[in-house]
C-alpha positions in Angstrom: 0.0 0.0 0.0 1.4 3.4 -1.0 0.5 6.8 0.4 -0.4 9.2 -2.4 -1.8 12.7 -2.8 -5.0 12.9 -4.8 -6.4 15.9 -6.5 -10.1 15.3 -7.2 -12.2 17.5 -9.4 -15.9 16.9 -10.0 -17.9 19.0 -12.4 -21.6 18.8 -12.6 -23.6 20.6 -15.2 -27.4 20.7 -14.9 -29.9 20.6 -17.8 -30.3 24.4 -17.6 -26.5 24.9 -18.0 -25.7 25.7 -14.3 -22.2 24.4 -13.5 -20.9 23.3 -10.1 -17.3 22.4 -9.6 -15.9 20.7 -6.4 -12.1 20.4 -6.0 -10.5 18.4 -3.2 -6.8 17.7 -2.6 -6.4 14.9 0.0 -4.1 12.1 1.1 -5.1 8.7 0.0 -3.8 5.2 -0.4 -3.1 3.3 -3.6 -2.7 -0.5 -3.8 -3.0 -3.2 -6.4 -4.9 -6.4 -6.1 -6.1 -9.0 -8.6 -5.3 -7.0 -11.8 -6.9 -3.8 -10.4 -5.6 -0.6 -8.9 -7.5 0.8 -5.8 -7.5 4.4 -4.6 -8.9 4.9 -1.1 -9.5 8.3 0.5 -11.6 10.1 3.2 -14.2 12.6 2.0 -14.4 16.1 3.6 -16.9 18.9 4.1 -15.8 20.3 0.8 -17.2 17.4 -1.1 -20.4 17.4 1.0 -19.6 13.8 2.0 -17.9 14.4 5.3 -17.7 11.1 7.2 -17.5 8.9 4.1 -14.6 6.7 2.8 -14.4 6.4 -0.9 -12.8 3.5 -2.8 -12.2 3.8 -6.5 -11.3 0.5 -8.3 -9.6 0.8 -11.7 -9.8 -2.4 -13.8 -9.4 -3.1 -17.5 -12.8 -2.1 -18.8 -14.5 -0.5 -15.9 -14.1 1.9 -13.0 -16.2 1.5 -9.8 -16.6 3.9 -7.0 -17.9 2.8 -3.5 -18.7 5.1 -0.7 -19.3 4.1 2.9 -20.2 6.1 6.0 -22.8 8.9 6.3 -23.9 8.2 2.7 -23.3 4.9 0.9 -23.4 4.1 -2.8 -21.7 2.1 -5.5 -21.4 3.4 -9.0 -19.9 1.3 -11.9 -18.7 3.2 -14.9 -18.5 1.2 -18.2 -18.3 3.1 -21.4 -21.7 3.1 -23.2 -23.5 1.2 -20.4 -26.2 2.2 -18.0 -25.9 1.3 -14.3 -28.8 1.6 -11.9 -28.2 1.7 -8.1 -29.5 2.9 -4.8 -28.0 6.0 -3.3 -28.4 5.9 0.5 -28.3 9.1 2.5 -29.3 10.3 5.9 -32.4 11.7 4.2 -33.5 8.4 2.6 -32.7 6.1 -0.3 -32.8 7.5 -3.9 -32.8 5.7 -7.2 -29.8 6.6 -9.3 -29.0 5.9 -12.9 -25.6 6.4 -14.5 -24.7 6.4 -18.2 -20.9 6.5 -18.8 -20.0 8.4 -21.9 -16.2 8.1 -21.6 -13.7 6.7 -19.2 -9.9 6.4 -19.2 -7.0 6.2 -16.9 -3.2 6.1 -17.1 -1.0 5.2 -14.2 2.7 4.8 -14.6 5.2 2.6 -12.7 5.9 5.3 -10.2 2.1 5.2 -9.3 1.4 8.6 -10.7 -1.3 9.3 -13.2 -4.8 10.5 -14.1 -8.3 9.1 -14.1 -11.1 10.7 -16.2 -14.8 9.7 -16.2 -17.5 11.5 -18.1 -21.1 10.5 -17.4 -24.7 11.4 -17.2 -26.6 10.9 -13.9 -30.3 10.8 -13.1 -31.7 10.8 -9.6 -35.2 9.5 -9.1 -35.7 10.1 -12.8 -36.0 13.8 -12.1 -32.6 15.5 -11.5 -30.4 15.1 -14.5 -26.8 16.3 -15.0 -23.7 15.8 -17.1 -20.7 15.1 -14.9 -16.9 14.9 -15.2 -14.7 13.3 -12.6 -11.0 13.9 -12.8 -8.5 12.3 -10.3 -4.8 13.2 -10.4 -2.5 10.9 -8.5 0.5 12.8 -7.4 
């Protein structure tokens, strides 16, 4: 397990064009297991997920993101595929649907690199947004 610095940038653009950007630089851990690379980090107030631990799993054709703590969810990103899941919050459980438009990652032997995921998300079939997740491993 290797300690790394992660710069995480999430951009959310609503249907009416309103854009919201969250940036977080945090310490995390990187490890490899069974042909996948894992990134683990603690969320903060900045992300609105204080009290959650996030694990990002990078495998050959998919990226998954699991959150545990005050809110819990699992999202699987596979290019061109829809994924339906429950999003559990202190306010209740919401239906979430994710359609991945693009995903890629590049991590070198020194365990530095970038992750990019572009996706559409729908909550309860009502709130829709286009999203970009960028993670820089430093």
